[in-house]
C-alpha positions in Angstrom: 0.5 -48.5 20.4 0.2 -44.9 19.1 2.7 -43.1 16.9 4.4 -41.5 19.9 5.5 -44.8 21.3 8.4 -46.9 19.8 7.1 -49.9 17.9 8.7 -53.2 17.2 10.0 -53.7 13.7 7.1 -55.9 12.6 4.5 -53.5 14.0 6.1 -50.6 12.3 6.2 -52.5 9.0 2.5 -53.3 9.3 1.5 -49.8 10.3 3.5 -48.3 7.4 1.9 -50.7 5.0 -1.6 -49.4 5.9 -1.8 -46.2 4.0 -5.3 -46.2 2.5 -7.9 -45.0 5.1 -10.9 -46.0 3.0 -9.5 -49.5 2.3 -8.7 -50.1 6.0 -12.1 -48.9 7.1 -13.7 -51.2 4.5 -11.7 -54.2 5.7 -12.8 -53.4 9.3 -16.4 -53.3 8.3 -16.8 -49.6 9.1 -18.3 -48.8 5.7 -21.4 -50.7 6.3 -24.0 -48.4 4.7 -24.4 -45.0 3.0 -25.2 -43.3 6.4 -22.3 -44.9 8.2 -19.5 -43.0 6.5 -18.6 -40.2 4.2 -15.5 -39.0 2.3 -13.5 -36.3 4.1 -10.3 -34.5 3.3 -7.5 -37.1 3.2 -9.7 -40.0 4.2 -13.2 -40.8 5.5 -15.4 -40.1 8.5 -17.0 -43.2 10.1 -19.0 -44.2 13.1 -16.6 -44.3 16.0 -15.5 -47.8 17.1 -14.6 -46.4 20.6 -18.1 -45.3 21.5 -21.6 -46.1 20.2 -23.1 -43.5 17.8 -25.4 -43.2 14.9 -23.9 -40.2 13.1 -20.2 -40.6 12.0 -17.8 -38.5 14.0 -14.5 -40.4 13.7 -12.0 -39.1 11.1 -9.7 -41.7 9.6 -7.1 -40.1 7.4 -3.6 -40.3 6.0 -1.3 -38.2 8.2 1.7 -36.1 7.2 4.0 -39.1 7.7 2.0 -41.2 5.2 0.5 -43.5 7.9 -3.2 -43.7 8.9 -4.4 -41.8 11.9 -7.9 -41.8 13.5 -9.5 -39.1 15.7 -13.1 -39.1 17.0 -14.5 -35.6 17.4 -17.2 -37.0 19.7 -15.5 -38.9 22.4 -12.0 -37.6 21.8 -10.4 -41.0 21.2 -7.5 -41.1 18.8 -4.7 -43.3 17.6 -3.0 -45.0 14.6 -4.0 -47.8 12.3 -3.2 -50.4 14.9 -5.3 -48.6 17.5 -8.2 -48.6 15.1 -7.9 -52.3 14.5 -7.9 -52.9 18.2 -10.9 -50.7 18.8 -13.0 -52.4 16.1 -12.0 -55.9 17.3 -12.7 -55.1 20.9 -9.1 -55.9 21.9 -6.9 -54.3 24.5 -4.1 -52.6 22.6 -1.5 -53.6 25.2 -2.7 -56.9 26.6 -3.8 -58.2 23.2 -1.0 -56.6 21.2 -0.1 -59.9 19.4 -3.7 -60.5 18.2 -4.1 -56.8 17.1 -0.9 -57.0 15.1 -1.9 -60.4 13.6 -5.2 -58.9 12.4 -3.6 -55.8 11.1 -1.0 -57.8 9.2 -3.7 -59.9 7.6 -5.4 -56.8 6.4 -2.1 -55.3 5.1 -0.9 -58.5 3.5 2.3 -58.5 5.6 4.0 -61.7 6.7 5.1 -61.5 10.3 8.3 -63.2 11.4 9.8 -61.1 14.1 10.1 -62.5 17.7 9.9 -58.9 19.0 6.1 -59.2 19.4 6.3 -62.4 21.5 5.2 -64.8 18.8 6.2 -65.8 15.3 4.0 -66.1 12.2 5.4 -67.1 8.8 2.2 -68.0 7.2 1.0 -66.0 4.2 -2.0 -63.7 4.8 -5.2 -65.6 4.4 -8.0 -64.5 2.1 -10.0 -61.5 3.5 -12.8 -62.3 5.8 -15.4 -60.1 7.5 -14.0 -58.1 10.4 -15.2 -59.0 13.9 -17.2 -55.8 14.3 -18.9 -56.4 10.9 -19.9 -59.9 11.9 -21.2 -58.7 15.3 -23.3 -56.0 13.6 -24.9 -58.9 11.6 -26.4 -60.3 14.8 -30.0 -59.5 15.4 -30.1 -57.0 18.4 -32.3 -57.8 21.4 -35.8 -56.2 21.6 -36.1 -53.5 24.2 -38.1 -55.6 26.6 -35.5 -58.5 26.4 -32.6 -56.1 26.9 -34.3 -54.4 29.9 -34.9 -57.8 31.6 -31.2 -58.7 31.2 -30.1 -55.3 32.3 -32.3 -55.4 35.4 -30.7 -58.8 36.3 -27.2 -57.5 35.8 -27.9 -54.4 38.1 -29.4 -56.7 40.7 -26.4 -59.0 40.7 -23.9 -56.2 40.6 -25.1 -53.2 42.7 -22.8 -50.3 43.0 -22.8 -50.7 46.8 -21.1 -54.1 46.3 -17.9 -52.7 44.9 -16.0 -50.5 47.4 -14.0 -48.6 44.8 -17.1 -47.8 42.8 -18.9 -46.5 45.8 -15.8 -44.5 46.9 -15.7 -42.9 43.4 -19.3 -41.7 43.7 -18.7 -40.5 47.3 -15.7 -38.6 46.0 -17.9 -36.9 43.4 -20.5 -36.2 46.1 -23.4 -38.1 44.5 -23.4 -41.5 46.1 -26.7 -40.9 47.9 -28.6 -40.4 44.7 -26.9 -43.2 42.6 -29.6 -45.7 43.6 -30.1 -48.5 41.0 -26.6 -48.0 39.5 -24.2 -51.0 39.2 -20.6 -51.9 39.2 -18.9 -54.8 37.5 -16.4 -56.8 39.7 -12.7 -56.0 39.1 -11.8 -59.7 39.8 -11.7 -61.7 36.6 -13.2 -64.8 38.2 -16.1 -62.8 39.6 -16.9 -61.0 36.4 -16.8 -64.3 34.6 -19.2 -65.7 37.1 -21.6 -62.8 36.4 -21.4 -63.6 32.7 -22.0 -67.3 33.4 -25.0 -66.5 35.6 -26.6 -64.3 32.9 -25.9 -67.0 30.2 -27.5 -69.6 32.4 -30.6 -67.5 33.0 -31.1 -66.0 29.5 -29.3 -68.3 27.2 -26.0 -67.9 25.3 -27.7 -66.5 22.2 -29.3 -63.7 24.2 -26.0 -62.9 25.8 -24.2 -62.7 22.4 -26.9 -60.3 21.1 -27.2 -58.0 24.1 -24.4 -55.7 23.2 -22.3 -56.3 26.3 -20.3 -59.1 24.9 -18.3 -60.0 21.8 -20.8 -61.6 19.5 -18.5 -63.6 17.3 -14.8 -64.6 16.7 -12.4 -66.1 19.1 -13.6 -64.0 22.0 -17.3 -64.6 21.5 -19.1 -64.3 24.8 -16.3 -62.4 26.5 -17.2 -59.0 28.1 -16.7 -55.9 25.9 -14.8 -53.2 27.8 -14.7 -55.1 31.0 -12.6 -52.4 32.7 -15.4 -49.9 32.3 -17.0 -51.0 35.5 -19.4 -48.3 36.8 -22.8 -49.2 35.2 -25.3 -46.3 34.7 -28.8 -47.2 33.5 -30.4 -44.9 31.0 -34.1 -45.5 31.2 -37.1 -44.9 28.9 -39.4 -42.0 29.5 -42.6 -42.9 31.5 -43.7 -44.5 34.7 -42.0 -47.9 34.0 -38.7 -46.4 33.1 -37.3 -49.6 31.7 -33.6 -49.7 30.9 -32.8 -48.7 27.3 -29.0 -48.8 27.5 -26.2 -49.2 30.0 -23.6 -46.5 30.0 -20.3 -47.6 31.6 -17.4 -45.6 33.0 -13.8 -46.3 34.0 -13.1 -46.0 37.7 -9.5 -45.1 36.9 -7.8 -42.5 34.7 -7.7 -43.6 31.0 -4.4 -45.4 30.2 -4.0 -43.4 27.0 -5.8 -40.6 25.1 -7.3 -43.3 22.9 -9.1 -45.0 25.8 -12.6 -43.4 26.3 -13.8 -42.7 29.8 -17.4 -43.7 28.9 -18.8 -46.4 26.6 -22.4 -47.4 26.0 -23.9 -50.7 25.2 -23.0 -51.6 21.6 -25.9 -51.0 19.3 -28.0 -49.3 22.0 -27.2 -45.6 22.0 -28.8 -43.5 24.8 -31.8 -42.1 22.9 -33.6 -40.5 25.8 -32.0 -38.0 28.2 -30.8 -39.4 31.5 -33.4 -38.9 34.3 -36.3 -38.3 31.9 -38.5 -40.9 33.7 -38.1 -38.9 36.9 -38.5 -35.5 35.3 -41.9 -36.4 33.8 -43.2 -37.0 37.3 -41.6 -33.9 38.8 -42.7 -31.3 36.1 -45.6 -29.8 38.0 -46.6 -26.1 37.8 -43.7 -23.7 38.2 -41.0 -26.4 38.0 -38.1 -25.6 35.8 -36.4 -28.1 33.5 -32.6 -28.2 33.7 -30.3 -29.7 31.0 -26.8 -30.8 32.0 -24.1 -33.0 30.6 -23.8 -36.6 31.9 -25.6 -38.7 34.6 -23.1 -37.7 37.3 -23.9 -34.0 36.8 -27.6 -34.8 36.8 -27.3 -36.2 40.3 -25.1 -33.3 41.4 -27.6 -30.7 40.0 -30.5 -32.4 41.8 -28.7 -32.2 45.1 -27.7 -28.5 44.5 -31.3 -27.6 43.6 -32.7 -29.5 46.6 -30.3 -27.7 49.0 -31.2 -24.4 47.4 -34.9 -25.0 47.6 -35.4 -24.8 43.9 -38.2 -26.7 42.0 -36.1 -28.1 39.2 -36.4 -31.3 37.2 -33.0 -32.3 35.9 -32.1 -34.3 32.8 -28.8 -35.0 31.1 -27.5 -35.5 27.6 -24.6 -38.0 27.3 -22.3 -35.4 25.9 -22.5 -31.9 24.6 -22.1 -33.0 21.0 -25.3 -35.2 21.3 -27.8 -32.5 22.2 -29.4 -32.4 18.8 -30.2 -36.1 19.0 -32.3 -35.5 22.1 -33.9 -32.2 21.0 -37.4 -33.7 20.5 -37.5 -35.0 24.1 -35.8 -31.9 25.5 -38.2 -29.6 23.7 -41.2 -31.5 25.0 -40.0 -31.2 28.5 -39.3 -27.5 28.2 -42.5 -26.5 26.5 -44.5 -23.9 28.5 -41.9 -23.6 31.3 -38.5 -22.1 32.1 -35.6 -24.1 30.8 -32.1 -23.9 32.4 -29.2 -24.8 30.1 -26.4 -25.8 32.5 -23.7 -27.3 30.3 -20.1 -27.7 31.4 -17.8 -24.7 31.7 -15.5 -25.6 28.8 -15.1 -24.6 25.2 -17.5 -27.3 23.9 -20.2 -26.3 26.4 -19.9 -22.6 25.4 -20.0 -23.5 21.7 -23.2 -25.4 21.9 -25.2 -23.6 24.6 -26.6 -20.8 22.4 -27.7 -23.3 19.8 -29.5 -25.5 22.3 -31.1 -22.4 24.0 -32.4 -21.2 20.6 -33.9 -24.6 19.9 -35.6 -24.8 23.3 -37.2 -21.4 22.6 -38.5 -22.6 19.3 -39.9 -25.7 21.1 -42.0 -23.4 23.3 -39.9 -22.7 26.5 -41.2 -19.5 28.1 -37.7 -18.5 28.9 -34.2 -20.0 28.7 -31.5 -19.3 31.3 -27.8 -20.1 31.0 -26.3 -21.4 34.2 -22.6 -21.9 34.4 -20.6 -23.9 37.0 -19.1 -21.5 39.5 -16.3 -23.8 40.5 -14.3 -26.2 38.3 -15.6 -27.6 35.1 -18.9 -29.3 36.0 -21.7 -29.5 38.6 -19.9 -32.2 40.6 -17.1 -29.7 41.1 -19.6 -27.1 42.3 -21.3 -29.6 44.7 -17.9 -30.6 46.2 -17.0 -26.9 46.6 -20.3 -26.1 48.4 -19.9 -29.2 50.6 -16.6 -28.1 52.0 
């Protein structure tokens, strides 16, 4: 649906009619508070609809051709006005193209009449109504205990060992032996619908609509959000109980376009504690280093590498390099009085942030900060696979 692909005439007309970034974001419910957006250059910066975040990182602006473009500086997702509409509504830009175009035409005030989209609509645009995401944000989110109970049930029903492709993916990354307690949603539509129905039967429809895993309102209320992101990674609270705070999910295939994120988190439940924090607190005895990596998969890989090398190292992960500042309080507490190893990915983003994170850990009381770089490939899964050959 992006600008690089040819569009049907109706779609081009709708896209070309959407030229005001702020007006479009307002209609989509993205300007829902003073901290949710800010003016920027030729448009605005908002909270990204492709991934959950608290600090706006998605630029929505008027491009050189006069049409709206969107680019998230956090997850890397990008697209045009139609892509933005699809992301906010939780629609697949290909499978649900007609519904996306219908919603975009309503916002733009364009009357659709072309059969090229597979349907015909000659009705005038109705009066504006709250966008789906805006209505969903109006639902009262679940309390942590209620979400943790539902998450535990989901992980019990859908263990990662039950889906051959999910287990194969973890084996290919070399970390399957440590991915205990992870889950995988079924690929089959009937089976994933059965999982949803079982959760609704156990916890009630209202709880399901509020949990952040489903569309909370509109014609798709109750349907899974991002059903194709099937690998389920539990991010747990610090402490002995380690209750699930959020479920991060990953595609098991390559993204179908640059706009499709590899990872998503439960809507409204950002990962506020580093991955593996509950284990690290138990492992941080005298002389144990704390090691910070990017992503849960790398945390497992680094644990295996440290174990094989005989190093006393407690490993935690931030969800992405751009999120380290949000986890600084917890990272600083873990690093205080001990050696901290900053082991971010070997890419431009990792290099850009490593010195800042290291300086903050020193301020927090780390006795020494060491930079460790992957010696093979981009990340520590690559290093683990190289050493396993």
